[in-house]
C-alpha positions as CSV (number, residue, x, y, z in Angstrom):
1,M,140.7,-47.1,258.3
2,D,139.8,-49.0,261.5
3,D,136.4,-47.4,263.0
4,N,133.0,-47.9,261.4
5,D,131.8,-44.8,262.4
6,L,134.5,-43.1,259.7
7,G,132.5,-44.7,256.6
8,G,130.4,-42.2,254.8
9,L,130.6,-39.4,253.0
10,W,133.7,-37.4,253.0
11,T,133.9,-34.1,251.7
12,C,137.6,-32.1,250.5
13,Q,137.9,-28.9,250.0
14,H,140.3,-26.9,248.6
15,G,139.7,-22.9,248.7
16,S,136.6,-22.5,247.0
17,D,136.4,-26.3,245.3
18,S,135.3,-29.0,246.8
19,S,134.3,-32.8,246.3
20,T,132.4,-35.4,248.2
21,Y,133.5,-39.2,248.5
22,N,131.4,-41.9,250.0
23,V,133.6,-44.4,251.9
24,S,133.1,-47.2,252.5
25,Y,134.4,-49.0,255.2
26,V,135.9,-52.3,255.1
27,D,136.1,-54.5,258.2
28,F,138.8,-57.1,258.1
29,D,138.1,-59.3,260.8
30,R,134.8,-59.6,260.2
31,R,134.8,-59.4,256.0
32,A,133.9,-62.8,254.0
33,S,136.9,-64.8,253.1
34,I,137.0,-68.3,250.9
35,T,139.3,-71.2,251.8
36,S,138.3,-73.4,249.1
37,F,137.3,-73.9,245.5
38,T,136.8,-77.1,244.1
39,S,135.9,-79.2,241.1
40,S,134.9,-82.9,240.7
41,P,136.8,-83.9,238.1
42,S,139.5,-81.6,238.8
43,S,141.0,-81.9,235.9
44,S,141.5,-78.4,234.1
45,N,141.1,-80.5,230.8
46,I,137.6,-81.8,230.2
47,N,135.0,-82.7,227.3
48,V,132.0,-81.4,226.6
49,G,129.1,-82.5,228.3
50,T,131.3,-83.7,230.9
51,T,128.9,-83.2,234.2
52,I,131.0,-80.8,236.9
53,T,130.4,-80.3,240.3
54,F,131.9,-77.0,241.7
55,T,131.9,-76.9,245.9
56,C,133.1,-73.5,247.7
57,T,134.0,-72.8,251.5
58,V,134.0,-69.7,253.1
59,S,136.1,-69.6,256.0
60,S,135.3,-70.5,259.8
61,T,136.3,-66.9,260.4
62,T,133.4,-65.4,258.4
63,L,130.4,-64.1,260.1
64,L,127.3,-65.1,258.7
65,P,124.6,-64.8,257.2
66,V,126.5,-64.8,253.8
67,N,125.8,-64.5,249.9
68,V,127.5,-66.8,247.5
69,S,127.6,-67.1,244.2
70,I,129.2,-69.5,241.5
71,S,128.8,-68.5,238.3
72,S,131.0,-69.5,234.5
73,E,132.2,-66.3,232.8
74,K,130.6,-66.8,229.4
75,R,127.3,-67.9,230.5
76,E,123.9,-65.1,231.3
77,G,123.2,-65.1,235.3
78,N,124.7,-67.5,237.8
79,L,125.2,-71.6,238.2
80,T,123.5,-70.9,242.1
81,Y,123.3,-67.6,244.1
82,V,122.5,-68.6,247.6
83,I,121.7,-65.2,249.9
84,N,121.5,-65.2,253.6
85,S,122.7,-68.7,254.0
86,S,123.9,-69.8,257.5
87,S,126.2,-72.2,255.6
88,R,129.7,-72.5,255.1
89,T,129.5,-75.1,252.1
90,F,128.0,-74.5,248.8
91,T,127.9,-77.1,245.9
92,V,126.1,-76.9,242.4
93,S,126.6,-79.2,239.2
94,T,126.4,-78.4,236.0
95,V,127.8,-79.8,232.2
96,A,130.1,-78.6,230.7
97,Q,129.8,-76.1,228.0
98,C,131.7,-75.1,224.7
99,I,131.9,-71.9,226.0
100,D,133.4,-72.5,229.4
101,Y,136.4,-71.4,230.5
102,R,136.3,-69.7,233.8
103,F,134.7,-70.4,236.8
104,Y,134.3,-68.0,239.7
105,C,132.8,-68.4,243.1
106,R,131.9,-65.0,245.0
107,A,130.9,-64.5,249.0
108,Y,130.0,-61.1,251.1
109,N,128.6,-60.8,254.1
110,G,128.2,-56.6,254.5
111,Y,131.2,-56.4,255.9
112,G,133.2,-54.6,253.4
113,T,134.5,-56.4,249.5
114,V,133.7,-59.4,247.6
115,A,135.9,-62.5,248.2
116,S,136.6,-64.2,244.8
117,T,138.3,-67.1,243.5
118,T,138.5,-68.7,240.4
119,L,139.0,-71.9,238.5
120,Y,140.1,-72.6,235.3
121,K,138.7,-75.4,232.4
122,H,139.8,-76.3,229.3
123,V,136.9,-77.8,227.5
124,K,137.1,-80.2,224.3
125,C,134.8,-79.7,221.9
126,P,135.0,-80.2,218.4
127,V,136.0,-77.1,216.4
128,K,133.1,-75.5,214.5
129,L,133.7,-72.1,212.4
130,L,132.4,-69.2,213.1
131,H,131.2,-67.1,209.8
132,D,128.9,-65.1,211.1
133,K,131.5,-63.5,213.3
134,T,134.3,-64.3,210.7
135,N,134.8,-60.8,208.5
136,T,136.3,-62.4,205.1
137,T,137.1,-58.6,203.5
138,V,139.3,-56.7,204.6
139,N,139.9,-53.5,203.7
140,A,143.4,-51.5,204.7
141,T,145.2,-47.7,203.4
142,V,149.1,-47.7,202.3
143,G,151.0,-48.0,205.3
144,S,148.5,-49.1,208.0
145,S,147.8,-52.5,209.5
146,G,145.7,-55.0,207.9
147,F,144.0,-57.5,210.2
148,F,142.1,-61.0,209.4
149,Y,140.3,-62.8,212.2
150,A,139.2,-66.1,211.9
151,Y,136.4,-67.0,214.8
152,Y,135.9,-70.4,215.7
153,S,134.2,-72.3,218.7
154,G,136.2,-75.6,220.2
155,Y,139.1,-76.4,221.7
156,P,141.5,-76.9,220.9
157,G,142.9,-76.0,217.8
158,S,145.7,-77.9,217.6
159,S,147.6,-75.5,214.8
160,Y,146.9,-73.2,212.1
161,T,149.0,-71.8,209.2
162,W,148.7,-68.9,207.0
163,Y,148.8,-69.1,202.9
164,R,148.7,-66.2,200.3
165,R,147.6,-67.0,197.0
166,L,150.2,-66.2,194.4
167,S,149.1,-66.9,190.9
168,D,147.9,-70.5,191.0
169,D,149.7,-71.4,194.1
170,E,149.1,-70.9,197.9
171,V,152.1,-69.9,199.7
172,E,153.2,-70.2,202.8
173,M,153.7,-67.0,204.9
174,S,156.6,-67.8,207.5
175,S,157.7,-64.5,206.9
176,Y,155.9,-61.9,205.2
177,R,155.8,-58.8,207.3
178,T,153.3,-60.5,209.9
179,N,152.4,-61.0,213.2
180,W,149.8,-63.7,214.2
181,S,148.4,-65.2,217.3
182,L,146.1,-67.4,218.7
183,N,143.5,-66.2,221.7
184,Y,141.9,-69.5,223.4
185,G,139.8,-67.2,225.6
186,C,137.8,-65.7,222.7
187,R,138.6,-68.4,220.2
188,Y,140.4,-66.5,217.4
189,I,143.1,-66.7,215.1
190,R,144.7,-63.2,213.9
191,L,146.9,-62.2,211.0
192,Q,148.4,-59.0,210.9
193,I,150.1,-57.6,207.7
194,V,152.3,-54.5,209.3
195,N,152.9,-51.5,207.0
196,V,150.8,-52.7,203.8
197,R,151.1,-51.7,200.2
198,L,149.7,-51.6,197.1
199,Q,151.1,-55.0,195.9
200,D,149.6,-56.7,199.3
201,A,146.3,-56.6,197.5
202,G,144.8,-59.9,197.5
203,Q,143.4,-63.5,198.7
204,Y,145.0,-65.0,201.8
205,S,144.0,-67.8,204.0
206,V,144.3,-69.9,207.2
207,H,144.2,-73.7,207.3
208,I,143.1,-74.8,211.0
209,N,144.0,-78.3,212.3
210,A,142.4,-79.7,214.4
211,S,141.6,-83.2,215.4
212,G,142.8,-84.8,212.1
213,K,140.4,-81.8,209.9
214,V,141.4,-79.2,208.1
215,F,139.1,-76.0,208.3
216,I,139.8,-73.3,205.6
217,V,138.8,-69.5,206.0
218,R,139.6,-67.5,203.0
219,F,140.4,-63.8,203.3
220,K,140.3,-60.7,200.5
221,L,142.7,-57.7,201.4
222,N,141.6,-54.4,199.5
223,V,144.5,-51.7,199.5
224,N,143.7,-48.2,199.1
225,P,146.4,-45.7,198.1
226,V,147.1,-42.7,200.8
227,P,144.5,-39.6,200.2
228,I,146.5,-36.7,198.4
229,S,146.2,-34.5,201.6
230,N,147.8,-36.8,203.3
231,S,151.9,-36.6,203.7
232,V,153.1,-39.8,202.3
233,T,156.3,-41.6,204.1
234,E,159.4,-42.9,202.1
235,E,158.6,-46.3,202.6
236,Q,154.8,-45.9,200.9
237,L,156.5,-43.4,198.3
238,S,158.8,-46.1,197.0
239,D,155.8,-48.5,196.3
240,I,155.2,-45.3,193.1
241,Q,158.3,-44.4,192.8
242,P,158.0,-46.4,189.5
243,F,155.1,-44.6,188.2
244,I,157.1,-41.0,189.1
245,S,160.0,-41.9,187.7
246,A,158.6,-43.2,184.1
247,A,156.6,-40.3,184.2
248,G,159.3,-37.9,185.0
249,F,161.3,-39.7,182.6
250,G,158.5,-38.9,179.6
251,I,158.5,-35.5,180.7
252,G,162.2,-35.1,180.3
253,I,162.0,-36.8,176.7
254,A,159.5,-33.6,175.7
255,V,161.3,-31.1,177.6
256,G,164.6,-31.9,175.6
257,V,163.1,-32.1,172.3
258,I,161.6,-28.7,172.7
259,I,164.8,-27.7,173.7
260,T,167.0,-29.1,170.8
261,L,164.4,-27.7,168.0
262,L,164.9,-24.2,169.7
263,V,168.3,-24.5,169.9
264,Q,168.2,-25.3,166.1
265,G,166.3,-22.3,165.3
266,V,168.6,-20.3,166.6
267,V,171.5,-21.6,165.0
268,L,169.8,-21.5,161.4
269,L,168.7,-17.4,161.9
270,V,172.5,-16.6,163.3
271,S,173.7,-18.5,160.2
272,R,171.3,-16.6,157.6
273,I,172.6,-13.0,159.3
274,L,176.1,-14.1,159.0
275,K,175.7,-14.9,155.7
276,S,173.6,-11.7,154.7
277,R,176.7,-9.5,155.9
278,D,179.2,-11.1,154.2
279,D,177.0,-10.6,150.9
280,K,177.1,-6.9,151.3
281,D,180.7,-6.8,152.3
282,K,181.4,-8.4,148.9
283,G,179.1,-6.3,147.1
284,V,176.7,-8.9,146.2
285,K,173.2,-8.0,145.9
286,P,170.7,-11.1,147.0
287,K,168.3,-12.6,144.5
288,R,164.7,-11.8,144.5
289,L,162.6,-14.4,144.7
């Protein structure tokens, strides 16, 4: 769209149906643009408590006045917000916090879209477990997936290992139908047990090794059987097959005993009938009891 007169409300009509759209005009020659967004210190890895100075510069072709904001993704509000400014360079200083990760500079001068650019900072903080966000009791149904999330603050979490408790030992889970991931943006470690089985119920833990310290989070997994109304897959059926086989074996024995008794009774009855006929043929009178 090259003409500002074409901006505003537009109506699309098809037969008796119609819809109205608000079309914003963008003047690409006049809209704000950002030429640079820098920081001092410039390193992407900094320590918590370090003072960072951000500088955002809009282009020389940007028509003034301009509105500019500099912000941190995880903090409320802006680090600075200047409106109707005739300047082209904007600066703000702040102290690095553990929650900081992405910083933005945005500029707008009323001629269309907002210009934006991003800086990334990994803030090194002591690792701290977030117990209030971590759910240590997990419930899952046979055949579904069980998820464990260990939330923490701080960076970096250098390494981590998942374990399962069997009897009195903790066994490392190097391969156990699992997927795990480490998310720096939201600061959590996740373990997924796929296709949960009844025998998966029990205790699990994750050991986080950060700066020479080991943090341990323990979990409990409860596994519920599939509701009777739901269909059971072959893999789920394998979990309960031993019980079905045992029950079937018991029923088979009972049926076999009944059939054996019936056969013995029939044989005895036939034998007595045949003996009675044989006595009549020989003229032997049956004894009275």
